[in-house]
Residue frames as a rotation matrix with the C-alpha (Angstrom) as fourth column:
MET 1
-0.027 -0.891 0.453 21.95
-0.034 -0.452 -0.891 -19.17
0.999 -0.039 -0.018 151.51
SER 2
0.444 0.145 -0.884 22.75
0.806 0.368 0.464 -20.13
0.393 -0.919 0.046 155.08
VAL 3
0.561 -0.266 0.784 23.70
-0.319 -0.943 -0.091 -17.42
0.764 -0.199 -0.614 157.54
SER 4
0.949 -0.060 -0.308 25.39
0.291 0.539 0.791 -19.76
0.118 -0.840 0.529 160.00
ASN 5
0.204 -0.951 -0.232 28.96
0.903 0.091 0.420 -18.70
-0.379 -0.295 0.877 159.29
TRP 6
0.391 -0.070 0.918 28.52
0.439 -0.862 -0.253 -15.10
0.809 0.502 -0.306 158.24
SER 7
-0.111 -0.508 -0.854 30.67
0.993 -0.098 -0.071 -12.86
-0.048 -0.856 0.515 160.40
SER 8
0.880 0.347 0.324 30.26
0.347 -0.936 0.062 -9.28
0.324 0.058 -0.944 161.56
SER 9
0.053 -0.892 0.449 32.96
-0.083 -0.452 -0.888 -6.85
0.995 0.010 -0.098 162.58
GLY 10
-0.439 -0.318 -0.840 34.34
0.746 0.393 -0.538 -6.72
0.501 -0.863 0.064 166.08
ASP 11
-0.855 0.155 0.495 32.53
-0.288 -0.935 -0.205 -3.46
0.431 -0.318 0.844 166.77
GLU 12
-0.839 0.538 -0.084 29.86
0.392 0.491 -0.778 -4.04
-0.377 -0.686 -0.623 169.43
GLU 13
-0.295 0.764 -0.574 27.49
-0.468 -0.639 -0.610 -1.53
-0.833 0.089 0.546 167.88
ASP 14
-0.382 0.100 -0.919 27.69
-0.900 0.185 0.394 -3.29
0.209 0.978 0.019 164.52
GLY 15
-0.947 -0.034 -0.319 27.21
0.012 0.990 -0.141 -6.66
0.321 -0.138 -0.937 166.19
ALA 16
-0.656 0.748 -0.101 24.03
0.134 -0.017 -0.991 -5.43
-0.743 -0.663 -0.089 167.83
VAL 17
-0.034 0.646 -0.762 22.61
-0.763 -0.510 -0.398 -4.28
-0.646 0.568 0.510 164.50
TRP 18
0.417 0.090 -0.904 23.78
-0.813 0.481 -0.328 -7.04
0.406 0.872 0.274 162.19
SER 19
-0.417 -0.536 0.734 24.25
-0.778 0.628 0.017 -10.61
-0.470 -0.565 -0.678 163.32
PRO 20
-0.871 0.079 -0.485 23.72
-0.248 0.782 0.572 -14.11
0.424 0.618 -0.661 161.96
ALA 21
-0.766 0.611 -0.201 21.07
0.562 0.486 -0.669 -14.68
-0.311 -0.625 -0.716 164.63
ARG 22
-0.281 0.691 -0.666 19.06
-0.203 -0.721 -0.663 -11.63
-0.938 -0.051 0.342 163.60
LEU 23
-0.502 0.062 -0.863 19.26
-0.864 -0.082 0.497 -12.52
-0.039 0.995 0.095 159.93
ALA 24
-0.952 0.154 -0.264 18.17
0.126 0.985 0.121 -16.06
0.278 0.082 -0.957 160.75
GLU 25
-0.546 0.789 -0.280 15.13
0.420 -0.032 -0.907 -14.69
-0.725 -0.613 -0.314 162.61
GLU 26
-0.112 0.506 -0.855 14.17
-0.545 -0.751 -0.374 -12.38
-0.831 0.424 0.360 159.75
GLY 27
0.503 0.336 0.796 14.70
0.279 0.808 -0.518 -15.11
-0.818 0.483 0.313 157.21
VAL 28
-0.604 -0.647 -0.466 16.41
-0.386 -0.274 0.881 -15.44
-0.698 0.712 -0.084 153.87
ALA 29
0.518 0.851 -0.085 14.29
-0.437 0.178 -0.882 -15.72
-0.736 0.493 0.464 150.75
TYR 30
-0.590 -0.707 0.390 15.18
-0.048 0.513 0.857 -18.14
-0.806 0.487 -0.336 147.99
ARG 31
0.562 0.683 -0.465 14.21
-0.610 -0.037 -0.791 -18.40
-0.558 0.729 0.396 144.37
VAL 32
-0.412 -0.654 0.634 15.18
0.002 0.695 0.719 -21.34
-0.911 0.298 -0.285 142.20
VAL 33
0.323 0.440 -0.838 14.94
-0.836 -0.282 -0.470 -21.21
-0.443 0.853 0.277 138.42
GLY 34
-0.550 -0.515 0.658 14.94
-0.173 0.840 0.514 -24.39
-0.817 0.169 -0.551 136.37
PHE 35
-0.210 0.443 -0.872 13.67
-0.978 -0.091 0.189 -26.15
0.004 0.892 0.452 133.27
VAL 36
0.098 0.179 0.979 11.97
0.092 0.978 -0.188 -29.34
-0.991 0.108 0.079 132.25
ASN 37
-0.740 -0.664 -0.105 13.06
-0.022 -0.132 0.991 -30.04
-0.672 0.736 0.083 128.71
ASP 38
-0.589 0.607 0.534 9.57
0.800 0.340 0.495 -30.23
0.119 0.718 -0.686 127.22
ARG 39
-0.801 0.444 0.401 7.08
-0.345 -0.891 0.297 -27.50
0.489 0.100 0.867 126.42
ILE 40
-0.837 0.512 -0.196 4.08
0.458 0.456 -0.763 -27.55
-0.301 -0.728 -0.616 128.73
ASP 41
-0.394 0.822 0.411 0.43
0.292 -0.312 0.904 -27.06
0.872 0.476 -0.118 127.81
ILE 42
-0.988 -0.106 -0.111 -0.27
0.136 -0.269 -0.954 -24.94
0.071 -0.957 0.280 130.87
GLN 43
-0.411 0.910 0.054 -3.90
-0.879 -0.411 0.242 -24.36
0.242 0.052 0.969 129.92
ARG 44
0.264 0.460 -0.848 -4.53
-0.251 0.881 0.401 -28.11
0.931 0.107 0.348 130.02
LEU 45
-0.582 -0.569 -0.581 -2.43
0.430 0.391 -0.814 -28.44
0.690 -0.724 0.017 133.17
ALA 46
-0.872 0.282 0.399 -4.60
-0.469 -0.715 -0.519 -25.83
0.138 -0.640 0.756 134.91
LEU 47
0.099 0.975 -0.199 -7.68
-0.856 0.185 0.482 -27.94
0.507 0.122 0.853 134.21
LEU 48
0.326 -0.024 -0.945 -6.10
0.040 0.999 -0.012 -31.12
0.945 -0.034 0.327 135.57
VAL 49
-0.549 -0.652 -0.523 -4.41
0.597 0.133 -0.791 -29.81
0.586 -0.747 0.316 138.72
ARG 50
0.405 0.843 -0.353 -6.42
0.834 -0.183 0.521 -28.63
0.375 -0.506 -0.777 141.71
ASN 51
0.442 -0.279 -0.852 -3.88
0.619 -0.593 0.515 -26.25
-0.649 -0.756 -0.089 143.28
ALA 52
-0.625 -0.679 0.386 -3.19
0.732 -0.339 0.591 -24.32
-0.270 0.652 0.709 140.06
ASP 53
0.412 0.684 -0.602 -4.32
0.302 -0.726 -0.618 -20.88
-0.860 0.073 -0.505 138.89
TYR 54
-0.625 -0.584 0.518 -4.01
0.694 -0.111 0.712 -19.67
-0.358 0.804 0.475 135.32
ALA 55
0.560 0.736 -0.381 -5.25
0.460 -0.659 -0.595 -16.26
-0.689 0.158 -0.708 134.18
PRO 56
-0.095 -0.739 0.667 -3.45
0.971 0.079 0.227 -15.59
-0.220 0.669 0.710 130.87
ARG 57
0.523 0.333 0.785 -4.90
0.580 -0.814 -0.041 -12.09
0.625 0.476 -0.618 130.51
SER 58
0.939 -0.137 0.314 -3.13
-0.310 -0.730 0.610 -10.91
0.146 -0.670 -0.728 133.64
PHE 59
0.126 -0.925 0.357 -0.07
-0.803 0.116 0.584 -13.20
-0.582 -0.361 -0.729 133.84
ASN 60
0.333 0.020 -0.943 1.46
-0.872 0.386 -0.300 -15.56
0.358 0.922 0.146 131.29
ALA 61
-0.734 -0.592 -0.333 2.46
-0.398 0.772 -0.496 -18.30
0.551 -0.231 -0.802 133.74
LEU 62
0.392 0.772 -0.501 0.48
0.056 0.523 0.851 -20.91
0.918 -0.361 0.161 135.63
ILE 63
-0.295 -0.433 0.852 0.71
-0.802 -0.372 -0.467 -20.42
0.519 -0.821 -0.237 139.41
MET 64
0.336 0.326 -0.883 0.93
0.139 0.910 0.389 -23.54
0.931 -0.254 0.261 141.55
ARG 65
0.036 -0.255 0.966 0.95
-0.858 -0.504 -0.101 -23.25
0.513 -0.825 -0.237 145.36
PHE 66
-0.005 -0.126 -0.992 2.26
0.276 0.953 -0.122 -25.88
0.961 -0.274 0.030 147.77
ARG 67
0.779 0.333 0.532 1.69
-0.415 -0.362 0.835 -26.06
0.470 -0.871 -0.144 151.52
ALA 68
0.627 -0.582 0.519 4.44
-0.345 0.390 0.854 -28.54
-0.699 -0.714 0.044 152.41
PRO 69
-0.503 -0.483 -0.717 6.93
0.782 -0.607 -0.140 -27.16
-0.367 -0.632 0.683 151.82
ARG 70
0.532 0.700 -0.477 5.36
0.445 -0.710 -0.545 -23.71
-0.720 0.078 -0.689 151.60
ALA 71
-0.658 -0.722 -0.212 6.33
0.125 -0.382 0.915 -22.45
-0.742 0.576 0.342 148.16
THR 72
0.561 0.773 -0.296 4.87
-0.177 -0.237 -0.955 -21.12
-0.808 0.589 0.004 144.93
VAL 73
-0.463 -0.682 0.566 5.87
0.440 0.377 0.815 -22.40
-0.769 0.626 0.126 141.50
LEU 74
0.291 0.450 -0.844 5.43
-0.577 -0.621 -0.530 -20.35
-0.763 0.641 0.079 138.34
VAL 75
-0.197 -0.284 0.939 5.22
0.446 0.826 0.343 -22.62
-0.873 0.486 -0.036 135.29
TYR 76
-0.075 0.076 -0.994 5.75
-0.676 -0.736 -0.005 -21.32
-0.733 0.672 0.107 131.74
ARG 77
0.865 0.491 -0.106 4.88
-0.382 0.506 -0.773 -22.84
-0.326 0.709 0.625 128.36
SER 78
0.393 -0.799 -0.456 8.57
-0.772 -0.017 -0.635 -23.07
0.499 0.602 -0.624 127.44
GLY 79
0.516 -0.225 -0.827 9.19
0.394 0.919 -0.005 -25.58
0.761 -0.323 0.563 130.23
LYS 80
-0.611 -0.708 0.355 10.78
0.041 -0.476 -0.879 -22.98
0.790 -0.523 0.319 132.48
PHE 81
0.546 0.753 -0.367 9.66
0.527 0.032 0.849 -22.84
0.651 -0.657 -0.379 136.09
VAL 82
-0.436 -0.611 0.661 10.47
-0.212 -0.644 -0.735 -20.51
0.874 -0.461 0.151 138.97
VAL 83
0.189 0.423 -0.886 10.11
0.806 0.448 0.386 -21.51
0.561 -0.787 -0.257 142.62
ILE 84
-0.405 -0.275 0.872 9.55
-0.161 -0.917 -0.365 -18.52
0.900 -0.288 0.327 144.92
GLY 85
0.296 0.593 0.749 8.81
-0.763 -0.324 0.559 -18.05
0.574 -0.737 0.357 148.61
ALA 86
0.616 -0.119 -0.779 10.69
0.332 0.936 0.119 -21.13
0.715 -0.331 0.616 149.83
SER 87
0.923 -0.240 0.300 12.46
-0.381 -0.476 0.792 -20.85
-0.047 -0.846 -0.531 153.20
SER 88
0.069 -0.943 0.326 15.46
-0.336 0.286 0.898 -22.87
-0.939 -0.172 -0.297 151.99
VAL 89
-0.329 -0.268 -0.905 17.00
-0.943 0.053 0.327 -24.08
-0.040 0.962 -0.270 148.77
GLU 90
-0.990 -0.022 0.137 16.20
-0.033 0.996 -0.079 -27.62
-0.135 -0.082 -0.987 149.86
ASP 91
-0.245 0.970 -0.005 12.50
0.238 0.055 -0.970 -26.71
-0.940 -0.238 -0.245 150.15
ALA 92
0.119 0.241 -0.963 12.63
-0.783 -0.574 -0.240 -25.05
-0.611 0.783 0.121 146.74
LYS 93
-0.732 -0.451 -0.511 14.07
-0.671 0.610 0.422 -28.23
0.121 0.652 -0.749 145.25
VAL 94
-0.807 0.514 0.290 11.35
0.295 0.777 -0.557 -30.33
-0.511 -0.364 -0.779 146.92
ALA 95
0.110 0.872 -0.476 8.72
-0.185 -0.453 -0.872 -28.04
-0.977 0.184 0.111 145.38
ALA 96
-0.149 -0.246 -0.958 10.38
-0.969 -0.155 0.191 -28.47
-0.195 0.957 -0.216 141.98
GLU 97
-0.976 -0.216 -0.035 10.36
-0.219 0.968 0.125 -32.25
0.007 0.129 -0.992 142.43
LYS 98
-0.408 0.904 0.132 6.66
0.257 0.252 -0.933 -32.08
-0.876 -0.346 -0.335 143.30
LEU 99
0.143 0.418 -0.897 6.04
-0.723 -0.575 -0.383 -30.19
-0.676 0.703 0.220 140.07
VAL 100
-0.577 -0.440 -0.688 7.78
-0.801 0.471 0.370 -32.90
0.162 0.764 -0.624 138.04
SER 101
-0.934 0.267 0.240 5.82
0.139 0.886 -0.442 -35.58
-0.330 -0.380 -0.864 139.90
ILE 102
-0.044 0.966 -0.255 2.55
-0.075 -0.258 -0.963 -33.83
-0.996 -0.023 0.084 139.08
LEU 103
-0.043 -0.033 -0.999 3.54
-0.952 -0.301 0.050 -33.54
-0.302 0.953 -0.018 135.42
LYS 104
-0.913 -0.328 -0.243 4.14
-0.383 0.893 0.235 -37.28
0.140 0.308 -0.941 135.33
LYS 105
-0.708 0.673 0.214 0.81
0.254 0.525 -0.812 -38.07
-0.659 -0.521 -0.542 136.98
VAL 106
0.306 0.862 -0.404 -1.15
-0.143 -0.378 -0.915 -36.05
-0.941 0.337 0.008 134.45
SER 107
0.464 -0.121 0.878 0.74
0.693 0.666 -0.274 -37.66
-0.552 0.736 0.393 131.55
PHE 108
0.885 -0.343 -0.316 3.04
-0.454 -0.786 -0.419 -34.81
-0.105 0.515 -0.851 130.61
PRO 109
0.795 -0.573 -0.197 6.30
0.359 0.708 -0.608 -36.06
0.488 0.413 0.769 129.04
SER 110
0.610 -0.565 0.556 8.63
-0.712 -0.698 0.072 -35.17
0.348 -0.440 -0.828 131.90
GLU 111
0.912 -0.218 0.348 9.95
-0.058 0.771 0.634 -38.60
-0.406 -0.598 0.691 132.89
SER 112
0.486 -0.763 0.426 12.71
0.874 0.415 -0.253 -38.57
0.016 0.495 0.869 130.30
SER 113
-0.013 -0.443 0.896 13.44
0.376 -0.833 -0.406 -34.89
0.927 0.332 0.177 130.94
PRO 114
0.276 0.103 -0.956 14.25
0.961 -0.008 0.277 -34.32
0.020 -0.995 -0.102 134.63
PHE 115
0.957 0.161 0.240 14.46
0.169 -0.986 -0.011 -30.72
0.235 0.051 -0.971 135.72
THR 116
-0.079 -0.992 -0.101 17.76
0.899 -0.027 -0.438 -28.89
0.431 -0.126 0.893 136.04
ILE 117
0.685 0.200 -0.700 18.47
0.570 -0.746 0.344 -25.99
-0.454 -0.635 -0.625 138.39
CYS 118
0.260 -0.593 0.762 20.05
0.825 -0.274 -0.495 -23.13
0.502 0.757 0.417 136.47
ASN 119
-0.394 -0.389 0.833 20.10
-0.028 -0.901 -0.434 -20.34
0.919 -0.194 0.345 139.03
VAL 120
0.076 0.374 -0.924 19.77
0.963 0.214 0.166 -19.77
0.260 -0.903 -0.344 142.76
VAL 121
-0.180 -0.056 0.982 18.80
0.053 -0.997 -0.047 -16.33
0.982 0.043 0.182 144.04
GLY 122
-0.047 0.128 -0.991 19.17
0.972 0.233 -0.016 -15.34
0.228 -0.964 -0.136 147.69
SER 123
0.181 0.113 0.977 18.40
0.051 -0.993 0.106 -12.15
0.982 0.031 -0.186 149.58
ALA 124
-0.044 -0.251 -0.967 19.59
0.978 0.185 -0.093 -10.75
0.203 -0.950 0.238 152.88
ASP 125
0.714 0.283 0.640 19.59
0.141 -0.954 0.265 -7.54
0.686 -0.099 -0.721 154.90
VAL 126
-0.297 -0.908 -0.295 22.68
0.615 0.055 -0.787 -6.12
0.731 -0.414 0.542 156.65
CYS 127
0.435 0.658 -0.615 20.39
0.885 -0.186 0.427 -3.88
0.167 -0.730 -0.663 158.73
PHE 128
-0.016 -0.316 -0.948 22.12
0.386 -0.877 0.286 -0.58
-0.923 -0.361 0.136 158.07
LYS 129
0.920 0.381 -0.096 21.91
0.096 -0.454 -0.886 2.02
-0.381 0.805 -0.454 155.30
ILE 130
0.057 -0.913 0.404 24.66
0.792 0.287 0.539 2.18
-0.608 0.289 0.739 152.69
ARG 131
0.295 -0.070 -0.953 26.14
-0.372 -0.927 -0.048 5.15
-0.880 0.369 -0.299 150.84
LEU 132
0.585 0.032 0.810 25.94
0.547 0.722 -0.424 3.75
-0.598 0.691 0.405 147.33
GLU 133
0.970 -0.243 0.014 27.58
-0.159 -0.678 -0.717 6.76
0.184 0.694 -0.697 145.65
GLY 134
0.310 -0.905 0.290 30.81
-0.912 -0.197 0.361 6.22
-0.269 -0.376 -0.887 147.57
LEU 135
0.153 -0.193 0.969 30.77
-0.058 0.977 0.204 2.48
-0.987 -0.087 0.138 146.97
ALA 136
0.836 0.224 0.502 30.28
0.464 0.202 -0.863 2.99
-0.294 0.953 0.065 143.23
ARG 137
0.841 -0.540 -0.029 33.06
-0.506 -0.766 -0.397 5.58
0.192 0.348 -0.918 143.06
ASP 138
0.098 -0.873 0.479 35.65
-0.917 0.108 0.383 3.53
-0.386 -0.476 -0.790 144.94
HIS 139
-0.362 -0.152 0.919 34.74
0.031 0.984 0.175 0.20
-0.932 0.092 -0.352 143.31
ILE 140
0.124 0.460 -0.879 34.11
-0.777 -0.506 -0.374 1.49
-0.617 0.730 0.294 139.79
ARG 141
-0.728 -0.486 -0.484 35.63
-0.684 0.569 0.456 -1.63
0.054 0.663 -0.747 138.20
PHE 142
-0.937 0.340 -0.083 32.91
0.348 0.929 -0.123 -3.84
0.035 -0.144 -0.989 139.67
SER 143
-0.422 0.789 -0.446 30.02
0.501 -0.208 -0.840 -1.41
-0.756 -0.578 -0.307 140.13
THR 144
-0.728 0.360 0.584 27.26
0.389 -0.485 0.783 0.11
0.565 0.797 0.213 138.04
TYR 145
-0.390 0.605 -0.695 25.08
0.766 -0.206 -0.609 2.68
-0.511 -0.769 -0.383 139.76
GLU 146
-0.903 0.238 0.358 22.54
0.086 -0.715 0.693 4.72
0.422 0.657 0.625 137.80
PRO 147
-0.794 0.565 -0.223 19.84
0.343 0.114 -0.933 5.66
-0.502 -0.817 -0.284 140.34
GLU 148
-0.417 0.671 -0.613 17.73
-0.739 -0.643 -0.202 7.41
-0.529 0.369 0.764 137.70
LEU 149
-0.248 0.281 -0.927 17.31
-0.764 0.532 0.366 4.01
0.596 0.799 0.083 135.98
PHE 150
0.334 0.271 -0.903 17.49
0.264 0.893 0.365 1.53
0.905 -0.360 0.226 138.86
PRO 151
0.765 0.075 0.639 17.59
-0.476 -0.603 0.641 2.23
0.433 -0.794 -0.426 142.62
GLY 152
0.870 -0.432 0.238 20.19
0.079 0.600 0.796 -0.43
-0.487 -0.674 0.556 143.41
LEU 153
0.147 -0.910 -0.389 23.91
-0.941 -0.249 0.227 -0.66
-0.304 0.333 -0.893 142.81
ILE 154
0.977 0.113 -0.183 24.89
-0.180 0.896 -0.407 -3.59
0.118 0.430 0.895 140.58
TYR 155
0.202 -0.934 0.294 28.07
-0.900 -0.059 0.431 -5.19
-0.385 -0.352 -0.853 141.88
ARG 156
0.824 0.031 -0.566 29.68
-0.376 0.778 -0.504 -7.87
0.425 0.627 0.653 139.69
MET 157
0.412 -0.655 0.634 31.84
-0.707 0.209 0.676 -10.09
-0.575 -0.726 -0.376 141.84
LEU 158
0.103 -0.478 -0.872 34.50
-0.885 0.356 -0.300 -12.21
0.454 0.803 -0.386 140.16
ARG 159
-0.481 -0.315 -0.818 35.14
0.055 0.920 -0.387 -14.78
0.875 -0.231 -0.425 142.92
PRO 160
-0.447 0.316 0.837 32.68
0.562 0.827 -0.011 -16.30
-0.696 0.465 -0.547 143.41
LYS 161
-0.986 0.086 0.142 31.24
0.076 -0.524 0.848 -15.24
0.148 0.847 0.510 140.09
CYS 162
-0.164 0.972 -0.167 27.86
0.985 0.153 -0.077 -13.66
-0.050 -0.177 -0.983 140.78
THR 163
-0.524 0.098 0.846 25.97
0.210 -0.948 0.240 -10.38
0.826 0.303 0.476 140.72
LEU 164
-0.477 0.349 -0.807 24.84
0.856 -0.023 -0.516 -8.53
-0.199 -0.937 -0.288 143.83
LEU 165
-0.034 0.539 0.842 22.09
0.369 -0.776 0.511 -5.93
0.929 0.328 -0.172 143.80
ILE 166
-0.546 -0.289 -0.786 22.81
0.836 -0.136 -0.531 -3.63
0.047 -0.948 0.316 146.74
PHE 167
0.252 0.754 0.607 20.22
0.559 -0.625 0.545 -1.13
0.790 0.202 -0.579 147.94
ILE 168
-0.353 -0.413 0.840 20.62
-0.291 -0.804 -0.518 1.94
0.889 -0.427 0.164 150.14
SER 169
0.540 0.686 0.488 18.37
-0.702 0.048 0.710 0.30
0.464 -0.726 0.508 152.76
GLY 170
-0.284 -0.705 0.650 20.94
-0.899 0.431 0.075 -2.47
-0.333 -0.563 -0.756 153.31
LYS 171
0.589 0.540 0.601 19.03
-0.259 0.831 -0.492 -5.12
-0.765 0.134 0.630 151.43
ILE 172
-0.466 -0.791 -0.397 21.05
-0.761 0.130 0.635 -7.35
-0.451 0.598 -0.663 149.10
VAL 173
0.791 0.583 0.185 19.97
-0.378 0.704 -0.601 -9.70
-0.481 0.405 0.777 146.34
VAL 174
-0.374 -0.925 0.065 22.51
-0.593 0.293 0.750 -12.24
-0.713 0.242 -0.658 145.10
THR 175
0.765 0.642 0.049 21.91
-0.338 0.466 -0.818 -13.76
-0.548 0.609 0.574 141.69
GLY 176
0.535 -0.542 -0.648 23.84
-0.722 0.103 -0.684 -15.85
0.438 0.834 -0.336 139.19
CYS 177
-0.373 -0.665 0.648 24.98
-0.896 0.439 -0.065 -18.41
-0.242 -0.604 -0.759 141.77
LYS 178
-0.209 0.239 -0.948 24.87
-0.482 0.818 0.313 -22.10
0.851 0.523 -0.055 140.97
THR 179
-0.156 0.098 -0.983 24.93
0.674 0.738 -0.033 -23.06
0.722 -0.668 -0.181 144.66
PRO 180
0.871 0.483 0.086 23.81
0.232 -0.560 0.795 -21.53
0.432 -0.673 -0.600 147.98
ALA 181
0.458 -0.771 -0.442 27.39
0.783 0.113 0.612 -21.85
-0.422 -0.626 0.655 149.25
ASN 182
-0.466 -0.628 0.623 28.60
0.852 -0.508 0.126 -19.39
0.238 0.590 0.772 146.62
GLY 183
0.268 0.646 0.714 25.85
0.293 -0.761 0.579 -16.97
0.918 0.054 -0.393 147.57
GLU 184
0.918 0.030 -0.396 26.84
0.397 -0.069 0.915 -17.19
0.000 -0.997 -0.075 151.21
LYS 185
0.014 -0.997 -0.073 30.48
0.936 -0.013 0.351 -16.64
-0.351 -0.073 0.933 150.32
ALA 186
-0.285 -0.075 0.956 29.60
0.681 -0.717 0.146 -13.59
0.674 0.693 0.256 148.22
VAL 187
0.684 0.602 0.413 27.67
0.114 -0.647 0.754 -11.93
0.721 -0.469 -0.511 151.06
SER 188
0.745 -0.491 -0.452 30.43
0.584 0.151 0.798 -12.74
-0.324 -0.858 0.399 153.56
LYS 189
-0.233 -0.900 0.367 32.93
0.968 -0.181 0.172 -11.15
-0.088 0.396 0.914 151.18
ILE 190
-0.196 0.209 0.958 30.94
0.480 -0.832 0.279 -7.99
0.855 0.514 0.063 150.49
PHE 191
0.676 0.618 -0.402 29.88
0.634 -0.209 0.745 -7.32
0.376 -0.758 -0.533 154.10
PRO 192
0.127 -0.663 -0.738 33.18
0.793 -0.379 0.477 -5.78
-0.595 -0.646 0.478 155.37
VAL 193
-0.759 -0.323 0.565 33.22
0.627 -0.596 0.502 -3.61
0.175 0.736 0.655 152.24
LEU 194
0.074 0.894 0.442 29.69
0.500 -0.416 0.759 -2.36
0.863 0.164 -0.478 152.93
LEU 195
0.476 0.058 -0.878 30.64
0.873 -0.153 0.463 -1.52
-0.108 -0.986 -0.124 156.52
GLN 196
-0.585 -0.788 -0.194 33.02
0.734 -0.615 0.288 1.13
-0.346 0.026 0.938 155.15
TYR 197
-0.863 0.326 0.385 30.07
0.046 -0.708 0.705 2.87
0.502 0.626 0.596 153.48
ARG 198
-0.243 0.777 -0.580 27.61
0.947 0.319 0.029 2.55
0.208 -0.543 -0.814 156.33
LEU 199
-0.250 0.257 0.933 25.51
0.079 -0.955 0.285 5.69
0.965 0.145 0.219 156.69
ARG 200
-0.775 -0.017 -0.631 25.38
0.631 0.035 -0.775 7.05
0.035 -0.999 -0.017 160.22
GLU 201
0.192 0.938 -0.287 22.51
0.940 -0.260 -0.221 9.09
-0.282 -0.228 -0.932 161.63
ASP 202
0.216 -0.165 -0.962 24.41
0.074 -0.980 0.184 12.33
-0.974 -0.111 -0.200 160.94
GLY 203
0.939 0.238 -0.248 24.85
-0.226 -0.117 -0.967 11.35
-0.259 0.964 -0.056 157.28
SER 204
0.085 -0.979 -0.186 28.55
-0.989 -0.105 0.102 10.50
-0.119 0.176 -0.977 157.58
THR 205
0.831 0.106 -0.547 30.10
-0.257 0.944 -0.208 7.14
0.494 0.313 0.811 156.71
GLU 206
0.804 -0.592 -0.056 32.92
0.434 0.518 0.737 4.98
-0.407 -0.617 0.673 158.03
HIS 207
0.078 -0.775 0.627 35.16
0.938 -0.157 -0.311 6.64
0.339 0.612 0.715 155.41
SER 208
-0.250 -0.235 -0.939 36.68
0.614 -0.788 0.034 9.94
-0.749 -0.568 0.341 156.47
ASP 209
0.776 0.617 0.135 35.16
0.518 -0.500 -0.694 12.89
-0.361 0.608 -0.707 154.63
GLU 210
0.347 -0.721 -0.600 38.66
-0.366 -0.693 0.621 14.39
-0.863 0.004 -0.504 154.32
ASP 211
-0.564 -0.604 0.563 39.41
0.216 0.551 0.806 11.92
-0.797 0.576 -0.180 151.53
GLU 212
0.124 0.734 0.668 36.50
0.910 0.184 -0.371 13.13
-0.396 0.653 -0.645 149.43
């Protein structure tokens, strides 16, 4: 999810706290989920690949770490893999391609079953706290907020179709997107909404308390 064309409000104070430049400095994390169409003998793979760790008693996936690009790939028996820790979607895809290349080299049947990307997950931070109760109340059609079960507000956006997990700290996780562009669009769309529920130091929000 690029931050190059995200926009903040015209308020100078908001611009100082939240800006594309600051988000770019702090980074955006990406996770790519995909499949190769064949089941994988991950126990055998762990014996054949040098940069792989497999400890089935503690975790049911094989962990493969790459240095260039820096990323970690979790490989499951079902053929599912998850790329985490990549600094861009492009890097995540390169890591996935490296996985497929390794599978081919060690004679796993992946040549006829190229991987497919089924989900892109991005995360960002708007750098201010959010009053989730007010957001859930005013956007009840799209929101689910049950803090006793999960600390974040679940916001189901229709256009683009995706799900945003919004936390009181200002952190956002966008999931269900097929492309980074849709994730970027979703965050750009939700940001002016979140500004209305920004928690100030005195506990008030952008919304007038008279309406409550």
